Backbone of each chain as ProteinMPNN parsed JSONL, in Angstrom:
{"seq_chain_A": "XXXXXXXXXXXXXXXXXXXXXXXXXXXXXXXXXXXXXXXXXXXXXXXXXXXXXXXXXXXXXXXXXXXXXXXXXXXXXX", "coords_chain_A": {"N_chain_A": [[46.867, 79.288, 178.244], [48.861, 77.517, 177.504], [48.139, 76.819, 174.917], [48.644, 79.092, 173.392], [51.4, 79.139, 173.602], [51.911, 76.858, 172.135], [51.124, 77.716, 169.577], [53.146, 79.589, 169.089], [55.335, 77.862, 169.109], [54.82, 76.302, 166.834], [55.046, 78.217, 164.752], [57.706, 79.037, 165.105], [59.172, 76.624, 164.752], [58.526, 76.034, 162.137], [59.87, 78.066, 160.73], [62.474, 77.421, 161.532], [62.78, 74.879, 160.413], [62.952, 75.495, 157.754], [65.207, 77.176, 157.489], [67.248, 75.557, 158.311], [70.381, 73.96, 157.747], [71.316, 71.262, 157.658], [69.747, 68.435, 156.371], [68.595, 66.227, 157.645], [68.154, 67.128, 160.278], [66.363, 69.119, 159.646], [64.153, 67.652, 158.761], [63.408, 66.315, 161.102], [62.672, 68.495, 162.702], [60.5, 69.323, 161.214], [58.688, 67.201, 161.644], [58.251, 67.624, 164.375], [56.958, 70.099, 164.263], [54.6, 69.325, 162.927], [53.422, 67.675, 164.856], [52.977, 69.432, 166.973], [51.147, 71.039, 165.707], [49.041, 69.237, 165.528], [48.322, 69.137, 168.235], [47.373, 71.746, 168.516], [45.129, 71.562, 166.875], [43.631, 69.908, 168.497], [43.081, 71.677, 170.61], [41.488, 73.414, 169.205], [39.075, 72.118, 169.08], [38.846, 69.997, 167.252], [38.982, 66.924, 167.239], [39.187, 64.539, 165.758], [40.558, 65.31, 163.469], [42.897, 66.036, 164.709], [43.886, 63.563, 165.571], [44.379, 62.268, 163.115], [46.23, 64.032, 161.951], [48.3, 63.803, 163.802], [49.131, 61.159, 163.458], [49.794, 60.993, 160.674], [51.397, 63.293, 160.23], [53.45, 63.173, 162.112], [54.577, 60.644, 161.925], [54.344, 59.305, 159.343], [55.021, 61.161, 157.264], [57.658, 62.281, 157.969], [58.967, 59.801, 157.819], [58.718, 59.126, 155.092], [60.188, 61.271, 154.034], [62.726, 60.733, 155.085], [63.342, 58.29, 153.902], [63.39, 59.105, 151.205], [65.503, 60.943, 151.311], [67.603, 59.265, 152.051], [67.728, 57.654, 149.818], [68.605, 59.45, 147.948], [70.995, 60.949, 148.764], [72.485, 59.027, 150.066], [73.084, 59.145, 152.788], [75.193, 60.908, 152.929], [76.401, 64.25, 153.47], [75.252, 67.056, 151.638]], "CA_chain_A": [[48.224, 79.796, 178.045], [49.658, 76.501, 176.816], [47.793, 76.802, 173.494], [49.38, 80.183, 172.734], [52.795, 78.686, 173.494], [51.961, 75.913, 171.011], [51.119, 78.499, 168.329], [54.491, 80.138, 168.909], [56.236, 76.752, 168.78], [54.599, 75.914, 165.438], [55.626, 79.228, 163.859], [59.167, 79.026, 165.234], [59.759, 75.416, 164.178], [58.413, 76.114, 160.673], [60.994, 78.883, 160.239], [63.721, 76.689, 161.76], [62.878, 73.766, 159.466], [63.329, 76.003, 156.432], [66.554, 77.751, 157.44], [68.251, 74.593, 158.769], [71.219, 73.48, 156.648], [71.318, 69.796, 157.64], [68.399, 68.026, 155.981], [68.038, 65.317, 158.644], [67.617, 67.964, 161.365], [65.201, 69.825, 159.107], [63.023, 66.721, 158.726], [62.974, 66.079, 162.483], [61.95, 69.699, 163.14], [59.209, 69.307, 160.51], [57.818, 66.298, 162.394], [57.88, 68.31, 165.622], [55.973, 71.113, 163.889], [53.327, 68.672, 162.628], [52.801, 67.166, 166.086], [52.457, 70.597, 167.692], [49.943, 71.448, 164.99], [47.982, 68.317, 165.953], [47.871, 69.59, 169.564], [46.554, 72.947, 168.289], [43.836, 71.081, 166.379], [42.879, 69.436, 169.657], [42.555, 72.837, 171.328], [40.448, 74.027, 168.374], [37.906, 71.233, 169.155], [38.777, 69.062, 166.126], [39.771, 65.815, 167.768], [39.471, 63.545, 164.725], [41.619, 65.874, 162.638], [44.12, 65.995, 165.5], [44.41, 62.193, 165.551], [44.927, 61.989, 161.783], [47.432, 64.837, 161.753], [49.372, 63.277, 164.645], [49.672, 59.934, 162.866], [50.424, 61.232, 159.371], [52.423, 64.319, 160.24], [54.579, 62.877, 162.979], [55.188, 59.353, 161.627], [54.426, 58.892, 157.93], [55.695, 62.144, 156.404], [59.115, 62.222, 158.172], [59.487, 58.534, 157.311], [58.86, 59.258, 153.631], [61.289, 62.2, 153.768], [64.02, 60.112, 155.392], [63.591, 57.3, 152.841], [63.79, 59.824, 149.99], [66.836, 61.524, 151.518], [68.604, 58.198, 152.026], [67.884, 57.152, 148.462], [69.288, 60.431, 147.089], [72.378, 61.291, 149.131], [73.093, 57.856, 150.704], [73.577, 59.516, 154.094], [76.23, 61.929, 152.871], [75.967, 65.648, 153.454], [75.443, 67.665, 150.324]], "C_chain_A": [[49.058, 78.829, 177.216], [49.365, 76.481, 175.325], [48.5, 77.923, 172.742], [50.86, 79.826, 172.585], [52.941, 77.71, 172.321], [51.919, 76.63, 169.668], [52.498, 79.069, 168.044], [55.472, 79.053, 168.5], [56.075, 76.335, 167.325], [55.236, 76.912, 164.486], [57.152, 79.173, 163.893], [59.78, 77.806, 164.571], [59.568, 75.365, 162.661], [59.558, 76.92, 160.09], [62.306, 78.134, 160.388], [63.887, 75.542, 160.773], [63.3, 74.247, 158.092], [64.778, 76.475, 156.418], [67.623, 76.779, 157.899], [69.045, 74.05, 157.575], [71.169, 71.963, 156.521], [69.899, 69.288, 157.382], [67.777, 67.045, 156.972], [67.428, 66.1, 159.799], [66.366, 68.695, 160.906], [63.958, 68.93, 159.093], [62.495, 66.452, 160.137], [62.193, 67.275, 163.018], [60.589, 69.782, 162.462], [58.217, 68.364, 161.197], [57.351, 66.893, 163.711], [56.812, 69.358, 165.366], [54.608, 70.477, 163.621], [52.643, 68.176, 163.9], [52.272, 68.302, 166.943], [51.19, 71.121, 167.036], [48.764, 70.533, 165.321], [47.45, 68.707, 167.323], [47.014, 70.848, 169.44], [45.184, 72.56, 167.761], [42.981, 70.546, 167.515], [42.302, 70.607, 170.447], [41.49, 73.574, 170.533], [39.242, 73.102, 168.208], [37.749, 70.313, 167.953], [39.592, 67.829, 166.481], [40.108, 64.77, 166.705], [40.581, 64.025, 163.797], [42.952, 65.828, 163.382], [44.734, 64.608, 165.482], [45.056, 61.879, 164.207], [46.222, 62.755, 161.545], [48.591, 64.309, 162.59], [49.986, 62.039, 164.019], [50.442, 60.251, 161.59], [51.597, 62.196, 159.477], [53.633, 63.968, 161.066], [55.244, 61.557, 162.643], [55.38, 59.129, 160.136], [55.265, 59.856, 157.105], [57.202, 62.235, 156.691], [59.732, 60.912, 157.715], [59.7, 58.571, 155.812], [60.025, 60.174, 153.284], [62.635, 61.525, 153.999], [64.352, 59.04, 154.359], [64.058, 57.984, 151.562], [65.188, 60.412, 150.137], [67.909, 60.454, 151.504], [68.789, 57.676, 150.609], [68.552, 58.173, 147.541], [70.751, 60.623, 147.499], [73.116, 60.157, 149.82], [73.691, 58.201, 152.069], [74.678, 60.539, 154.084], [75.595, 63.317, 153.031], [76.204, 66.22, 152.079], [75.007, 69.119, 150.385]], "O_chain_A": [[49.843, 79.231, 176.357], [50.252, 76.158, 174.534], [48.91, 77.743, 171.596], [51.495, 80.161, 171.584], [53.945, 77.723, 171.609], [52.591, 76.218, 168.723], [52.969, 79.041, 166.907], [56.337, 79.277, 167.654], [57.061, 76.045, 166.648], [55.893, 76.519, 163.521], [57.811, 79.251, 162.856], [60.802, 77.923, 163.894], [60.357, 74.726, 161.964], [60.154, 76.529, 159.087], [63.158, 78.186, 159.502], [65.003, 75.255, 160.338], [63.932, 73.505, 157.34], [65.506, 76.215, 155.46], [68.804, 77.127, 157.885], [68.476, 73.722, 156.534], [71.003, 71.432, 155.424], [68.963, 69.663, 158.087], [66.556, 67.028, 157.129], [66.328, 65.789, 160.255], [65.423, 68.872, 161.677], [62.851, 69.388, 159.377], [61.285, 66.37, 160.346], [61.182, 67.11, 163.7], [59.626, 70.258, 163.063], [57.037, 68.691, 161.32], [56.207, 66.698, 164.12], [55.872, 69.499, 166.148], [53.579, 71.013, 164.032], [51.42, 68.249, 164.012], [51.228, 68.159, 167.578], [50.275, 71.589, 167.713], [47.623, 70.989, 165.389], [46.245, 68.618, 167.559], [46.038, 71.006, 170.173], [44.18, 73.156, 168.15], [41.76, 70.704, 167.511], [41.162, 70.542, 170.906], [40.67, 74.287, 171.114], [38.458, 73.287, 167.277], [36.635, 69.884, 167.653], [40.748, 67.7, 166.077], [41.187, 64.179, 166.739], [41.44, 63.243, 163.389], [44.003, 65.612, 162.778], [45.954, 64.469, 165.389], [46.14, 61.299, 164.151], [47.188, 62.211, 161.009], [49.74, 64.354, 162.152], [51.205, 61.868, 164.035], [51.592, 59.84, 161.431], [52.658, 61.963, 158.898], [54.739, 64.415, 160.762], [56.39, 61.349, 163.04], [56.483, 58.794, 159.707], [56.124, 59.429, 156.333], [57.98, 62.266, 155.738], [60.881, 60.887, 157.273], [60.725, 58.112, 155.309], [60.773, 59.895, 152.347], [63.571, 61.708, 153.222], [65.512, 58.89, 153.977], [64.993, 57.523, 150.908], [65.975, 60.384, 149.19], [69.009, 60.689, 151.005], [69.898, 57.294, 150.234], [69.019, 57.809, 146.462], [71.648, 60.476, 146.669], [74.295, 60.317, 150.136], [74.697, 57.614, 152.466], [75.073, 61.01, 155.151], [74.41, 63.514, 152.76], [77.207, 65.926, 151.429], [75.082, 69.829, 149.381]]}, "seq_chain_B": "XXXXXXXXXXXXXXXXXXXXXXXXXXXXXXXXXXXXXXXXXXXXXXXXXXXXXXXXXXXXXXXXXXXXXXXXXXXXXXXXXXXXXXXXXXXXXXXXXXXXXXXXXXXXXXXXXXXXXXXXXXXXXXXXXXXXXXXXX", "coords_chain_B": {"N_chain_B": [[35.706, 87.937, 166.868], [37.507, 85.331, 168.504], [40.432, 85.636, 170.66], [42.231, 83.487, 170.534], [41.568, 82.384, 168.122], [42.346, 84.441, 166.393], [45.089, 84.341, 166.859], [45.598, 81.792, 165.831], [45.068, 82.252, 163.118], [47.072, 84.114, 162.507], [49.339, 82.53, 162.934], [48.92, 80.663, 160.924], [49.259, 82.322, 158.738], [51.987, 82.914, 158.989], [53.007, 80.357, 158.552], [52.229, 79.884, 155.857], [53.585, 81.955, 154.528], [56.253, 81.334, 155.126], [56.436, 78.827, 153.896], [55.986, 79.524, 151.208], [58.221, 81.137, 150.769], [60.221, 79.24, 151.046], [59.634, 77.553, 148.89], [60.029, 79.231, 146.703], [62.58, 80.469, 147.027], [64.53, 78.642, 147.995], [67.267, 76.471, 147.131], [67.709, 73.749, 147.257], [65.988, 70.772, 146.401], [64.523, 69.173, 148.105], [64.025, 70.902, 150.168], [62.18, 72.536, 148.952], [60.021, 70.795, 148.779], [59.473, 70.484, 151.479], [58.627, 73.088, 151.992], [56.245, 73.138, 150.488], [54.752, 71.334, 151.985], [54.512, 72.831, 154.325], [52.897, 74.949, 153.458], [50.482, 73.592, 152.969], [49.886, 72.826, 155.611], [49.404, 75.331, 156.76], [47.081, 76.17, 155.405], [45.291, 74.2, 156.27], [45.185, 74.881, 158.97], [43.921, 77.389, 158.897], [41.365, 76.615, 157.966], [40.483, 74.979, 160.068], [40.443, 76.847, 162.105], [38.318, 78.47, 161.352], [36.046, 76.951, 162.011], [35.946, 77.053, 164.769], [34.482, 77.304, 167.992], [34.31, 79.051, 170.959], [34.474, 77.284, 173.96], [32.661, 75.437, 173.028], [30.8, 72.399, 172.246], [32.327, 69.306, 171.295], [31.687, 67.979, 168.137], [32.046, 65.303, 167.479], [32.249, 63.924, 169.848], [29.735, 62.74, 171.532], [28.424, 62.516, 174.052], [26.76, 64.203, 175.496], [24.657, 64.63, 173.778], [23.503, 62.058, 173.384], [22.751, 61.448, 175.966], [20.557, 62.997, 176.548], [18.743, 62.387, 174.612], [15.743, 60.906, 173.984], [14.32, 57.986, 172.833], [11.371, 57.145, 170.916], [9.825, 59.357, 171.497], [9.169, 62.893, 171.095], [11.097, 64.398, 172.216], [13.763, 64.294, 171.689], [14.26, 65.882, 169.556], [14.373, 68.506, 170.472], [16.565, 68.194, 172.081], [18.45, 67.747, 170.138], [18.435, 70.225, 168.881], [19.458, 71.888, 170.896], [21.958, 70.762, 171.115], [22.993, 71.324, 168.577], [23.108, 74.066, 168.722], [25.147, 74.448, 170.476], [27.378, 73.11, 169.61], [30.57, 72.985, 167.872], [31.436, 74.182, 164.57], [31.275, 71.78, 162.163], [31.776, 71.174, 159.524], [34.245, 72.129, 158.202], [36.025, 70.409, 159.469], [35.664, 67.872, 158.356], [36.416, 68.446, 155.745], [39.139, 69.129, 156.098], [40.128, 66.79, 157.115], [40.06, 65.148, 154.868], [41.826, 66.619, 153.326], [44.291, 66.398, 154.595], [45.039, 63.725, 154.184], [45.123, 63.603, 151.379], [47.128, 65.477, 150.996], [49.337, 64.126, 152.105], [49.605, 62.025, 150.263], [50.136, 63.369, 147.82], [52.508, 64.53, 148.563], [54.172, 62.287, 148.783], [54.308, 61.598, 146.096], [55.67, 63.839, 145.089], [58.13, 63.505, 146.402], [58.981, 61.1, 145.271], [59.333, 61.924, 142.615], [61.439, 63.712, 142.976], [63.433, 61.947, 143.743], [63.728, 60.522, 141.361], [64.68, 62.593, 139.724], [67.116, 63.033, 140.995], [68.447, 60.635, 140.46], [68.776, 60.91, 137.766], [70.253, 63.296, 137.282], [72.144, 63.428, 139.301], [72.281, 65.238, 141.433], [70.87, 67.428, 143.969], [70.385, 70.053, 143.701], [68.461, 72.642, 142.3], [69.306, 74.508, 140.446], [71.58, 73.323, 139.287], [70.33, 71.143, 138.132], [68.819, 72.405, 136.155], [70.929, 73.377, 134.619], [71.995, 70.939, 133.719], [69.83, 70.107, 132.155], [69.947, 72.025, 130.129], [72.357, 71.354, 128.945], [71.693, 68.972, 127.758], [70.049, 69.678, 125.65]], "CA_chain_B": [[36.526, 86.717, 166.856], [38.246, 85.019, 169.724], [41.876, 85.896, 170.554], [42.959, 82.284, 170.108], [41.302, 82.251, 166.686], [43.22, 85.41, 165.716], [46.445, 83.792, 166.926], [45.699, 80.672, 164.884], [45.154, 82.798, 161.757], [48.402, 84.704, 162.331], [50.293, 81.428, 162.781], [48.735, 80.098, 159.585], [49.898, 83.239, 157.804], [53.438, 82.703, 159.061], [53.293, 79.068, 157.9], [52.102, 79.999, 154.399], [54.661, 82.82, 154.022], [57.503, 80.571, 155.205], [56.422, 77.801, 152.861], [56.169, 80.156, 149.885], [59.615, 81.573, 150.673], [61.045, 78.05, 150.819], [59.387, 77.028, 147.546], [60.565, 80.126, 145.675], [63.963, 80.898, 147.196], [65.503, 77.605, 148.344], [67.841, 75.805, 145.963], [67.568, 72.301, 147.421], [64.638, 70.39, 145.96], [63.787, 68.649, 149.252], [63.53, 72.061, 150.916], [60.96, 72.986, 148.278], [58.934, 69.89, 149.175], [59.139, 70.865, 152.858], [57.831, 74.31, 151.897], [54.898, 72.789, 150.026], [54.066, 70.74, 153.137], [54.162, 73.905, 155.266], [51.745, 75.679, 152.909], [49.296, 72.778, 153.242], [49.582, 72.922, 157.037], [48.811, 76.641, 157.028], [45.7, 76.189, 154.895], [44.492, 73.383, 157.185], [44.975, 75.617, 160.222], [42.893, 78.402, 158.631], [40.045, 75.983, 157.878], [40.072, 74.534, 161.393], [40.155, 78.029, 162.904], [36.988, 78.989, 161.008], [35.006, 76.189, 162.689], [36.113, 77.05, 166.227], [33.553, 78.056, 168.831], [34.929, 78.958, 172.292], [33.67, 76.574, 174.94], [31.636, 74.633, 172.385], [30.907, 70.944, 172.34], [32.957, 68.654, 170.162], [30.587, 67.263, 167.484], [32.255, 63.853, 167.409], [32.07, 63.356, 171.187], [28.31, 63.041, 171.651], [27.829, 62.042, 175.294], [25.683, 65.11, 175.889], [23.526, 64.442, 172.874], [22.847, 60.775, 173.614], [22.203, 61.357, 177.314], [19.26, 63.655, 176.64], [17.865, 61.96, 173.528], [14.873, 59.806, 174.407], [13.614, 57.426, 171.685], [9.916, 56.989, 170.928], [9.111, 60.588, 171.838], [9.709, 63.98, 170.282], [11.964, 65.253, 173.028], [15.146, 64.302, 171.219], [14.453, 66.985, 168.606], [14.837, 69.643, 171.266], [17.944, 67.916, 172.489], [19.321, 67.95, 168.981], [18.578, 71.664, 168.654], [20.402, 72.416, 171.886], [23.302, 70.288, 170.766], [23.464, 72.031, 167.392], [23.434, 75.442, 169.076], [26.347, 74.523, 171.303], [28.519, 72.403, 169.033], [31.369, 73.762, 166.928], [31.05, 73.993, 163.176], [32.044, 70.567, 161.883], [32.022, 70.938, 158.093], [35.665, 72.223, 157.841], [36.785, 69.28, 159.992], [35.605, 66.799, 157.353], [37.236, 68.868, 154.598], [40.561, 69.079, 156.444], [40.483, 65.367, 157.25], [40.376, 64.683, 153.512], [42.962, 67.37, 152.792], [45.526, 65.887, 155.19], [45.398, 62.463, 153.534], [45.522, 63.923, 150.006], [48.424, 66.135, 151.078], [50.379, 63.117, 152.318], [49.841, 61.243, 149.04], [50.828, 64.209, 146.839], [53.883, 64.695, 149.044], [54.943, 61.104, 148.411], [54.576, 61.685, 144.654], [56.73, 64.835, 144.915], [59.409, 62.921, 146.837], [59.393, 60.114, 144.277], [59.848, 62.65, 141.451], [62.766, 64.257, 143.28], [64.383, 60.827, 143.698], [63.982, 60.253, 139.94], [65.552, 63.667, 139.235], [68.473, 62.829, 141.512], [69.109, 59.525, 139.75], [69.119, 61.303, 136.397], [71.227, 64.397, 137.212], [73.109, 63.226, 140.378], [72.341, 66.372, 142.347], [69.581, 67.885, 144.475], [70.246, 71.49, 143.472], [67.599, 72.915, 141.156], [70.08, 75.255, 139.453], [72.405, 72.356, 138.549], [69.427, 70.336, 137.308], [68.521, 73.208, 134.956], [72.134, 73.385, 133.765], [72.044, 69.639, 133.059], [68.822, 70.08, 131.105], [70.406, 72.834, 128.994], [73.411, 70.616, 128.248], [71.101, 67.913, 126.94], [69.425, 70.225, 124.432]], "C_chain_B": [[37.268, 86.554, 168.177], [39.731, 85.333, 169.566], [42.671, 84.675, 170.092], [42.759, 82.017, 168.623], [42.201, 83.197, 165.882], [44.662, 84.91, 165.721], [46.637, 82.641, 165.971], [45.814, 81.183, 163.451], [46.517, 83.421, 161.501], [49.456, 83.619, 162.14], [50.171, 80.777, 161.405], [49.359, 80.995, 158.527], [51.401, 83.082, 157.796], [53.826, 81.407, 158.358], [53.257, 79.197, 156.383], [53.234, 80.85, 153.826], [55.998, 82.077, 154.041], [57.573, 79.502, 154.13], [56.621, 78.369, 151.469], [57.616, 80.602, 149.695], [60.523, 80.375, 150.399], [60.868, 77.523, 149.403], [60.069, 77.907, 146.502], [62.072, 80.269, 145.815], [64.958, 79.759, 147.397], [65.995, 76.877, 147.091], [67.675, 74.292, 146.044], [66.132, 71.878, 147.125], [63.839, 69.779, 147.108], [63.284, 69.779, 150.139], [62.267, 72.623, 150.265], [59.775, 72.099, 148.652], [58.502, 70.178, 150.607], [58.292, 72.134, 152.866], [56.418, 74.05, 151.434], [54.091, 72.16, 151.162], [53.648, 71.81, 154.137], [52.972, 74.72, 154.773], [50.447, 74.913, 153.182], [48.898, 72.825, 154.701], [48.922, 74.25, 157.383], [47.368, 76.729, 156.576], [44.79, 75.35, 155.791], [44.195, 74.128, 158.477], [43.945, 76.724, 160.054], [41.508, 77.768, 158.642], [39.558, 75.499, 159.238], [39.703, 75.727, 162.265], [38.806, 78.646, 162.579], [35.908, 78.275, 161.828], [35.055, 76.229, 164.194], [35.025, 77.858, 166.901], [34.052, 77.936, 170.272], [33.99, 78.303, 173.294], [32.61, 75.688, 174.344], [31.837, 73.151, 172.614], [31.621, 70.414, 171.11], [31.9, 67.815, 169.455], [30.784, 65.761, 167.459], [32.068, 63.181, 168.753], [30.66, 63.699, 171.64], [27.709, 62.457, 172.922], [26.617, 62.889, 175.674], [24.438, 64.875, 175.044], [22.789, 63.148, 173.174], [22.212, 60.706, 174.997], [20.809, 61.965, 177.387], [18.285, 63.201, 175.562], [17.054, 60.751, 173.975], [14.177, 59.258, 173.173], [12.115, 57.312, 171.972], [9.21, 58.179, 171.556], [9.747, 61.695, 171.016], [10.71, 64.829, 171.037], [13.383, 65.3, 172.483], [15.371, 65.35, 170.136], [14.962, 68.226, 169.315], [16.282, 69.433, 171.703], [18.898, 68.127, 171.324], [19.515, 69.431, 168.686], [19.561, 72.289, 169.633], [21.836, 72.014, 171.546], [23.852, 71.057, 169.571], [23.792, 73.479, 167.712], [24.735, 75.554, 169.855], [27.567, 73.892, 170.654], [29.298, 73.337, 168.11], [31.033, 73.33, 165.511], [31.902, 72.884, 162.575], [32.24, 70.298, 160.41], [33.498, 71.088, 157.724], [36.492, 71.065, 158.374], [36.82, 68.14, 158.972], [36.461, 67.15, 156.143], [38.719, 68.708, 154.903], [41.029, 67.641, 156.611], [40.809, 64.76, 155.893], [41.665, 65.32, 153.004], [44.289, 66.869, 153.344], [45.993, 64.636, 154.451], [45.843, 62.713, 152.092], [46.867, 64.617, 149.992], [49.56, 65.155, 151.279], [50.666, 62.354, 151.024], [50.526, 62.083, 147.967], [52.266, 64.474, 147.26], [54.746, 63.497, 148.683], [55.251, 61.101, 146.917], [55.695, 62.692, 144.371], [58.094, 64.274, 145.31], [59.902, 61.894, 145.832], [59.946, 60.797, 143.032], [61.212, 63.257, 141.731], [63.822, 63.166, 143.307], [64.735, 60.484, 142.249], [64.906, 61.311, 139.344], [66.975, 63.495, 139.739], [69.179, 61.705, 140.769], [69.454, 59.889, 138.318], [70.247, 62.326, 136.355], [72.268, 64.356, 138.325], [73.316, 64.476, 141.22], [70.938, 66.706, 142.827], [69.348, 69.369, 144.205], [69.445, 71.748, 142.199], [68.371, 73.632, 140.049], [70.947, 74.312, 138.617], [71.543, 71.444, 137.682], [69.057, 71.093, 136.038], [69.716, 73.269, 134.023], [72.275, 72.058, 133.019], [71.026, 69.506, 131.953], [69.261, 70.887, 129.885], [71.526, 72.141, 128.232], [72.835, 69.532, 127.355], [70.561, 68.455, 125.626], [70.451, 70.519, 123.342]], "O_chain_B": [[37.6, 87.525, 168.856], [40.245, 85.301, 168.448], [43.651, 84.801, 169.358], [43.647, 81.497, 167.946], [42.745, 82.825, 164.842], [45.373, 85.033, 164.724], [47.698, 82.504, 165.362], [46.564, 80.623, 162.652], [47.067, 83.281, 160.408], [50.352, 83.75, 161.306], [51.168, 80.389, 160.796], [49.919, 80.512, 157.542], [52.029, 83.11, 156.738], [54.836, 81.35, 157.657], [54.14, 78.687, 155.693], [53.786, 80.526, 152.775], [56.782, 82.173, 153.097], [58.621, 79.286, 153.522], [57.328, 77.788, 150.645], [58.176, 80.469, 148.607], [61.474, 80.471, 149.623], [61.836, 77.093, 148.776], [60.624, 77.399, 145.527], [62.784, 80.197, 144.813], [66.12, 79.889, 147.011], [65.252, 76.691, 146.127], [67.52, 73.627, 145.02], [65.181, 72.539, 147.542], [62.61, 69.849, 147.104], [62.246, 69.648, 150.787], [61.384, 73.129, 150.957], [58.657, 72.587, 148.822], [57.314, 70.126, 150.924], [57.349, 72.249, 153.65], [55.481, 74.673, 151.931], [52.894, 72.415, 151.293], [52.574, 71.725, 154.732], [52.132, 75.137, 155.569], [49.44, 75.502, 153.576], [47.708, 72.859, 155.016], [47.998, 74.3, 158.195], [46.526, 77.294, 157.273], [43.649, 75.734, 156.047], [43.094, 74.028, 159.02], [43.167, 76.98, 160.973], [40.581, 78.305, 159.247], [38.369, 75.589, 159.541], [38.773, 75.651, 163.068], [38.201, 79.285, 163.44], [34.962, 78.912, 162.291], [34.292, 75.521, 164.852], [34.68, 78.953, 166.456], [34.206, 76.819, 170.766], [32.844, 78.724, 173.451], [31.731, 75.219, 175.066], [32.876, 72.704, 173.099], [31.535, 70.991, 170.026], [31.257, 66.995, 170.111], [29.809, 65.011, 167.422], [31.76, 61.99, 168.807], [30.406, 64.819, 172.084], [26.589, 61.947, 172.885], [25.59, 62.371, 176.112], [23.313, 64.919, 175.542], [21.559, 63.142, 173.215], [21.235, 59.983, 175.19], [19.973, 61.523, 178.175], [17.116, 63.586, 175.59], [17.611, 59.704, 174.304], [13.481, 60.021, 172.503], [11.672, 57.376, 173.119], [8.112, 58.032, 172.092], [10.739, 61.473, 170.323], [11.13, 65.876, 170.544], [14.13, 66.234, 172.775], [16.513, 65.684, 169.819], [15.862, 68.911, 168.83], [17.1, 70.353, 171.697], [20.012, 68.621, 171.498], [20.601, 69.857, 168.293], [20.392, 73.115, 169.253], [22.778, 72.797, 171.669], [25.033, 71.406, 169.543], [24.651, 74.075, 167.062], [25.355, 76.617, 169.895], [28.688, 74.119, 171.108], [28.772, 74.34, 167.629], [30.438, 72.277, 165.277], [33.122, 73.025, 162.483], [32.825, 69.274, 160.06], [33.999, 70.244, 156.981], [37.544, 70.751, 157.816], [37.861, 67.523, 158.749], [37.142, 66.294, 155.578], [39.476, 68.212, 154.069], [42.171, 67.307, 156.296], [41.727, 63.949, 155.778], [42.484, 64.674, 152.349], [45.304, 66.906, 152.647], [47.173, 64.492, 154.13], [46.815, 62.119, 151.627], [47.672, 64.388, 149.089], [50.632, 65.319, 150.696], [51.822, 62.065, 150.715], [51.406, 61.582, 147.268], [53.145, 64.625, 146.412], [55.912, 63.654, 148.321], [56.323, 60.658, 146.506], [56.56, 62.448, 143.53], [59.094, 64.531, 144.64], [61.101, 61.815, 145.562], [60.918, 60.318, 142.447], [62.057, 63.317, 140.839], [64.973, 63.407, 142.942], [65.889, 60.191, 141.937], [65.802, 60.993, 138.563], [67.932, 63.772, 139.016], [70.372, 61.803, 140.478], [70.321, 59.261, 137.709], [71.116, 62.243, 135.487], [73.197, 65.164, 138.313], [74.431, 64.736, 141.672], [69.946, 66.333, 142.201], [68.258, 69.886, 144.446], [69.71, 71.154, 141.154], [68.129, 73.4, 138.864], [71.046, 74.465, 137.399], [71.977, 71.017, 136.612], [68.985, 70.5, 134.962], [69.567, 73.222, 132.802], [72.628, 72.038, 131.84], [71.294, 68.878, 130.928], [68.992, 70.498, 128.749], [71.646, 72.307, 127.018], [73.41, 69.205, 126.317], [70.609, 67.772, 124.604], [70.088, 70.981, 122.26]]}, "name": "protein", "num_of_chains": 2, "seq": "XXXXXXXXXXXXXXXXXXXXXXXXXXXXXXXXXXXXXXXXXXXXXXXXXXXXXXXXXXXXXXXXXXXXXXXXXXXXXXXXXXXXXXXXXXXXXXXXXXXXXXXXXXXXXXXXXXXXXXXXXXXXXXXXXXXXXXXXXXXXXXXXXXXXXXXXXXXXXXXXXXXXXXXXXXXXXXXXXXXXXXXXXXXXXXXXXXXXXXXXXXXXXXXXXXXXXXX"}
């Protein structure tokens, strides 16, 4: 049951990350989506892919996004 | 096909459609990069869902295989056959493992290009960037 809930969470957070106006919130929701996707990979019997996706998708990619966003808008809303 | 496999494919379809909509329709250039990341996630989920076998053994966790494999006899061939009949299909896992890392590196290149565009045109909106390009010509 929990795996189906995770599928729903991934779909919902992908839509929310796109329609969100504030870019910081959008990046955080994107990291949440990537980590839920790593849990789905674990339920699909791909444990090595789940570990890589958890590290890259939940830590590296939001970090790169936040650095790029800070270097463009300097923390201002645009 | 298993019901969970069908659900994974439907979720991947939602991810790809959402990412395509963000890439085509959104005006902010960082939202387009987020959409490209979502498309890559959807494709990875499709590939992982192909290799799923319900109740199968994980190919990387080989306790079952090593416990029954006896060296210096031919019995470990049978053990390997049993293991191969019960394990999930592990070729897409290796492909997706490469695809995740390549996706992260191409994403960093896309972000660096958007930072360069912002420093040249002082905006993140794609429409204003096109207007600035037309003024230069």
